[in-house]
C-alpha positions in Angstrom: 0.0 0.0 0.0 2.9 2.4 0.7 4.2 2.1 -2.8 0.8 2.9 -4.1 0.8 6.1 -2.1 4.2 7.1 -3.2 3.3 6.5 -6.9 0.2 8.5 -6.4 2.1 11.4 -4.9 4.7 11.3 -7.7 2.0 11.2 -10.3 0.3 14.2 -8.7 3.7 16.1 -8.7 4.1 15.2 -12.4 0.7 16.5 -13.2 1.4 19.8 -11.4 4.6 20.2 -13.4 2.6 20.0 -16.7 0.4 23.0 -15.8 2.2 26.1 -14.6 0.8 29.6 -14.2 -2.2 28.8 -16.4 -0.2 27.8 -19.4 0.1 24.2 -20.5 3.6 22.8 -20.4 4.2 20.0 -22.8 6.2 16.8 -21.9 6.8 15.1 -25.2 7.0 11.3 -25.2 9.7 10.0 -27.6 7.9 6.7 -28.1 8.2 6.9 -31.9 11.9 7.4 -31.8 12.4 4.6 -29.3 10.3 2.3 -31.6 12.5 3.2 -34.5 15.7 2.6 -32.5 14.5 -0.8 -31.3 13.5 -1.8 -34.8 17.0 -0.8 -36.1 18.8 -2.7 -33.3 16.6 -5.9 -33.7 16.7 -5.8 -37.5 12.9 -6.0 -37.8 10.0 -3.8 -37.3 8.8 -3.4 -33.7 5.1 -2.5 -33.6 2.9 -1.1 -30.9 1.1 -4.4 -30.5 4.3 -6.1 -29.6 5.1 -3.3 -27.0 1.5 -3.6 -25.7 1.9 -7.4 -25.2 5.3 -7.1 -23.5 4.4 -4.2 -21.2 0.7 -4.8 -20.4 -0.1 -1.3 -21.7 -3.2 -1.3 -23.9 -2.4 -0.7 -27.6 -4.9 2.2 -27.7 -3.1 3.9 -24.8 0.2 3.5 -26.7 -1.3 4.9 -29.8 -2.5 8.0 -27.8 1.0 8.4 -26.4 2.3 8.5 -29.9 -0.4 10.7 -31.5 -1.8 13.0 -28.9 0.3 16.1 -28.1 0.7 16.5 -24.3 -0.8 13.1 -23.5 -0.7 12.6 -19.8 0.9 9.2 -19.3 0.8 7.5 -15.9 4.0 6.8 -14.1 3.2 3.1 -14.3 3.2 3.3 -18.1 6.4 5.3 -18.1 8.0 2.7 -15.9 6.9 -0.2 -18.1 8.1 1.5 -21.2 11.5 2.3 -19.6 11.9 -1.3 -18.7 10.9 -2.5 -22.1 13.2 -0.2 -24.0 16.0 -0.4 -21.4 16.2 3.4 -21.0 15.7 6.1 -18.5 12.8 8.5 -18.1 14.9 11.3 -19.7 15.3 9.1 -22.8 11.5 8.6 -23.0 10.2 12.0 -22.1 11.5 15.5 -22.8 10.3 18.9 -21.7 9.2 21.3 -24.4 9.1 24.9 -23.2 6.0 27.0 -24.0 7.7 29.1 -26.6 8.7 26.0 -28.6 5.2 24.5 -28.7 3.5 25.3 -32.0 0.1 26.9 -31.3 -3.0 26.1 -33.3 -3.8 28.8 -35.7 -7.3 30.2 -35.3 -9.5 29.7 -38.4 -11.2 32.8 -39.6 -14.9 32.1 -39.9 -16.5 33.4 -43.1 -20.1 34.2 -42.8 -22.0 34.6 -46.0 -23.9 37.9 -46.2 
């Protein structure tokens, strides 16, 4: 039970780091790059389904980690991915400062007159 409380506290701290002063801070997951490196090392394509089966992380969750900007991964998932790829947290996740995050361009609405 103690480990569960520690993990919960760490997860809460991680969440607080992703939102500072009302501006979303982005932690980018390098899952795509790690998949490419693993594929190169193994001499064959490593797919999300294989990672899902080896880590116990649902394939849909892995897909969201790859495709959704700023996806809020749990520490359990980060831990499982680090074990699978044999890397550290800094190899899996990188901080992207606000000014480096591309903002969505507003679309001007055209109203017929």
